[in-house]
C-alpha angles and dihedrals in degrees: 000000000000091000092064097048117113115248116249112255131192126201135186123218104210101202108213096220135114093011140091118241093260090060092048091049091052090051091052092051093046093049094050090047092049091056111265114168091209141005123214136189123194126239105239134117098215135035116278094212138015118029105009093213094041129129114303140160136207118265108228096040086058092048091056091050091046090051090058096041098048132065112194115008123098114243135207150126119275082229137347113213106238091208096064101064139034109256094239092050092048090052089052092048090049092049090050094051088045089059095042089055096046100081095184097325138054120322121257104214123129113196103220113185142170140166097261131244115182104105096193090065090053094046097046096044098042102249121141109252096198118159134321090246092050093050090050091050090051089052090052089053093046100052097068089044091054091049092048092051092050086061093052102046120111111235095031120223112283090240142355098299106226115235118217118192120196124205144063110234104144100209102040115009097046090044088057091046090054092051104038116012133095091189131031115205113202135195127207140042130325096265092051090048091052094049096047092044090059091050088049089054090057094048091049092053090049088055090051094253133125109247090226089065088075116076114221116226130183136181114240132193100173133079115277091241089061100048112001103090093045094050091045091053089051091056105265114134102161119069128187127197118196120216127182135198156299092029101030092196108200096185096109092043091054091053089054091047090057092046091049090053091051092049095047091049090056096044 
């Protein structure tokens, strides 16, 4: 049984707010050097906390730069807003970053995607905000188009680009996760994670997939000795720590890296 368990992984979301690019670039290098399995941005146009008009940079331009600047870590958005880009264009962008990151081997991009929620982004950049249900329906229409475009691109992606879907809606989002995603990223406490993970299992089976095909990810903001063992027992194996500028304090992330290594050594 132990041979089939997923390894524990730890990612850092380097939130591109309240920092110049040089500071972001230093944080990326430091996180990779410290041992992150993956580095994520977020797909917003304005800071989510702190000064609302503070320094901020666009997601996918950063991912292309990070792909060139890094060597080993996986890269992605946590998560791309489906509303901001045509699905075919997004697939092409993902394929391009995948190739930039390959450096003689397989690419390292993870296509994290969600339906979008931050109304200021929509209003300021001229996108129709609509309703939560409408945005989820649009995501459901986009996912097969993205997959279809992957099959038409020349050159093709260097590997199967993993799809990460973030969110916990039980009727629409988790159904899409069960059908399309390689990774489910969840929000909330341990009990919420457990309940929604069981619902995801049912949706995966209805889609003809084994539930264990879908890696379970969760954002954490406490020390691993406080929550790690409990979340691991509940089925989470992928943990993400968010850090914002200008400091980009990696102290908590480094604690999780050490805990990850201990867990993987014993598994």
